[in-house]
N, C-alpha and C positions, 0 to 999 in steps of 0.2 A: 857509691859512685856516685860521680859530679857530672854535670854535662851544662853549655850556657844555654840559658833561656832569657829572652827578649826583657828588658824592665818594664817595655811597657801592654805586656800579657800576661806579668805573673805578678801577684801581690804577696810579698811573706806573711807566715803566718806568726810569726814573732811580731808586738806589738813595736809602733813607731820611738822608741825609746830616748829619740833625742830632741822630742817633741814634750815643747816644757807643758803640756797639756798632760800628756798622761806620767808625766813627771809628777805633777802638783796632783794626784790624782791618788798617781801610788804612794807618797810619801804622806799626802793625810790621812788615806783608810788603815796605812800600818802604825804612823801613831794614833789615830782614832783607837785601837784596838790595843795597842799596848795597853794607850790612860786609861780605859776601860777595863781590863786586866788587874791594873793596879787598882783604881778604884775598890773592884769588890771585892778588896781584904780589908774592906771596912776601916785604914789607916785615917787620920785628918788631911785634909786638905793641902797643907803644907806641907805632910809627909808623902803625899803624892805626888805633887808634884815636882819635891827636890829629888826623890825616885822615877819620876817621870823623864825630867834632866838628864841626869844619871847613863839612864838606859838610853836618853836618843842621841850618846856618843857612840855606841855600839850599832846603832837600829839605824842612824842614819848614814852611817863607814856603809853597811855591810849595802843598803838599799842602792847608794849611789855609783856605789864600784857595780855591784848586779846592772842599773842601768846602763851603764856607760856600755858595759860589756856586750851586753845585748842590742844597743846602739847599732855600735859595731858591727854586730854577728847579721845583724836585717841589710846595715849596708853591702857588706858582701854575698849575701843572697839574690843579689842583682845581676850579682857576674857567675854563681855557683847555685849552684840546683842544689837543693834539700828537702825531701820528703818532710810533707807535715806533722808527721809521725814525730820525726827526727828533729824540725824545728818546733814543737809544743814539751817537746823531752828534754832541747838546751833549755827552755825557761825555768822548768827547772833545776836542774843539774848544775846552771851558773847562780844563781843565788846560794844552791845548798856549798859550792866550792869554795865562795867567796868566801860564807858564812865561817865557811871548817878552816880556811887560811887567817881571815879576820883574827879569828880568835885563838888561834894555833899561835900565830906570829906575836899578838897583843899579852897573853896569858904570862911571859915574860917577865913584864914591868911590874914592877908594885902596886903603883895608881892600881891598873886593871884589876890585881886581886883585890885590895881594898874597897872594891865601887862592885864585883859581882866577887864576891867569895866562895856561894855554891850555884856558880852557872853550869848548868848539863848541855854539853857540847852538842851532842847527840838532840838532843829536841831543840837547840837551836836550828839545827843542819834541816833536818827535819820539817821545823816549823817555815823553815825558806823555802823550800821545795816544795813545800804547799800551797806557799803565798803566791811561788811564779806561776805554778799549773791555774790557779786560781785567776789571779790576773790575766793570763794568757788568755782563760776561756771569756773573761771578763770582755777583754779587749777585742777579739774577734766575736763573739753575738753584739756586741754594737757598732761593729764594723757591717755586719748583716742585719743591722736592725736601719739602717741608715743608707744602709747600701744602693742604689738607685735599681740597681737590677731587682729588686722587691717591687718596685713599684714604679716598671719598666711602660707600663699602657700610659700611666700618666706622665712621668719626667723623659719619657724618650720622643713624647707626642710633645712637648715643651721646648727641648734641646734638643731635641735632632731634626725638628722641620720646619723649617719656614714657612711664615704667611701664605697662604693660597693665592689673595689677588695679590705680592711680590713678585709670583709665578707668570701671571696673568697680566700684568703690570710690562713685566720687563722682555717676554713673547711678543707684547705690543709696539716694545720699541723698539724691540730690532726688524722686528717687520715692517716701519715706518724706513727704517734705516738701510732696507737692505739695495730698493733702487738709486735711490740717489748718495748713501755712502755705505758701498758695501762692505766697505775692507772696517768701517767702525761699527758696521750690524755683526761681523764677524768676531772683532772681540767682546762683545756684548753677549755673543753665546759660548765664546771660549769661556768667559768668567762665567756664567750662569753652569756652566756643564761645572766648570771647578765648585763653585760654591755648592752643589748640588750632593757633588763626590763626597765631599767632607762633609753637609752635612745628611748622607748620610750612615757616617759615620758613627762606631762605638761615643759613647760622648765622655767614656771613659778612657779615652784612650789619652795617653799625654804628649803634647806636642811644645815645642818654640813656641816662649811669644813672641820670637818676630812670624812664625810661619802664622799661627793666631792674626797678627798686625796683617801681614798679605793679605786674607782674607776676609778683613774688616776693609782693607781699601777696595778689593774687588768688587765685595757688596756695595762700597758706596759709590764704584765706580758707574755700576749698572744702577743705582737711583740719582745720581746726579743728570745721567743722562734723560731719566723720567723727569724731573724734579726742576731740573733746569737751575735757574737763579735763585732762585726760591731756598735753595740747599746750599750752605757756604760752611765746608768742613774748616776747622785749627787745629792741629795736631802743634804737641807741644813736648819736645821728645828731649830738647836739650840736657836736660840729665838723664839721660839714658841712651847709650850708644849701641851702634848695633850688634857689635860681640855679645856686649852683656844681654842683648831680646836675644842674641841666638842660644846662651847658655842657660835663660831660663826656662824650665819646665810647665805646663801651666797643661788643667784640662781642655778637651778642647770643647771648643763651642763657648767659651767661659766669657769673651768680651762681644763676638758679634751679638749675642740676642741685646746684650742694652744697646748695642749703638742700632741694633733694627728700633727699637722700644724708640729710642732717642728721634730717630725720623720718623716715626709714625706719632708717634704724642709730641715731638714739636717743633715738625715741619708741615705736613701733611695735612693739619685743621686750617694753613696758613698759607692766606694768595701773597705773602710778603717774603723775602728775603728773612731768612732765618737762620743763626749761628748754629751750629754744632762745634764744644770744646771737650778737647779729646788732651788729655795730661798724662803722661806717665814722668816715675819720676824712681829712683833708686836712691833710697837710704839703708847708709851702712848691709842688712841682708835680708830688707824688706823692697817691695817691689811697691808703690803708690799709682793707684788711677783713680784719673776721676774723669767724670762723662756729664759733661752740661747740654744742655738743652732749653729752647723758650717754653714755656706752661700756657696753653691758652684753656680762655674757655670754653671756645666748643672742641675739647680734645676727648671729649666723650668719657667714660666709664673707666676708673684707673686699675679695671680689678684684673684683665688681663698683663697690664706692667707688673702691678702688686705681685699677678703669682709669678711670673717670669722672676722677680726679683728673690723672691721666697725661693725660687728653685736653686736658684745661683748661691744663695747662703747655705742653704740645704749644703752641697757639692763642695763649699770650699771649708764648711764646718765635718763632715767626713774624711776628708784629704789631708785638712792642717788643722784641727780643733781650734783649740783657742790660739793660735800663735797668724791664725786670717779672721777676716770680717767683711761685712758690708754695712754701710748708711746710703740712707736716701735723706734731703732736706729741700726744700722749696725755701730757695731766698732770690725777694725782690721782681718775682715772676719766673724766678728761672729753677728749673728742677736739675739735682743735683746727686747722680750716683757717685759713691764711693767706697772704692774697696783695697784691700791689701792685703798680703803674703809675702809668705816665705820668697826669696831671691832661692835661695837652692833646698828642695826636701829633703 
């Protein structure tokens, strides 16, 4: 029986076989096992390599077709619910079925019989099923090992809670405006309410990039009232339309902590006007974001900044594997953070 389930609250047990990191790991592991098996027969190096190249024709075909079908199944599972046991079973059944069909189809060709004269169909099908189960177990354990749920006391404290001084300063800003500009004070409190409601949300929730940008704008609006002309934000969204931002899904609170760090370390230590530059760009299926802020000698220890950066780097690795990444560097007195991730997960 199937039923609809929200994508945001459900994560399939089938590995993300559309991900390049998953594809690379599977192909590499299978190739190493086959090469080790051929090497163990004691043949010469050139004979082993020749046999491996011939075997790769069949192995790579089975692997790539199986990964493609599992990728389609995983995407379908965001709309149709299957129990974890059925999902794990699919990881064994699909490679076994692909192996059986591939060998059954290719056996009628003369060149296949010359390359694999003694191929055991039952052995290959069983090996494919076992390999599928092993890889499913590996990626499931890997996901659990990197999951923020295991380090919730540390990660949620970093991701889902804003610095206490920001709350106190924002409330003081609103109080100072109540008599002179009550409407403006009301806007500050509304923005603050929205901000903290989102900050209390589970940071594993996926939201649209546009919603995350709106959250960042609300945060910066509050900080602008507090810091005045010292804070100057430069947005560059020329290469990313509103419609594209609405279609891109990212983890909640991916950008806001980076912008908060930029304000805390790049604007607060200075008594003069400081620019924070935020650039968003879409290139093919990649979203690239750069956040740049001044670096001051009086900004204090960067340990908190580095913890937040490492935290976000872990979340990107968990969700996107090698298809996403983050780097930081200091250039000409400016600290710049660059992150990239797929436009479609």
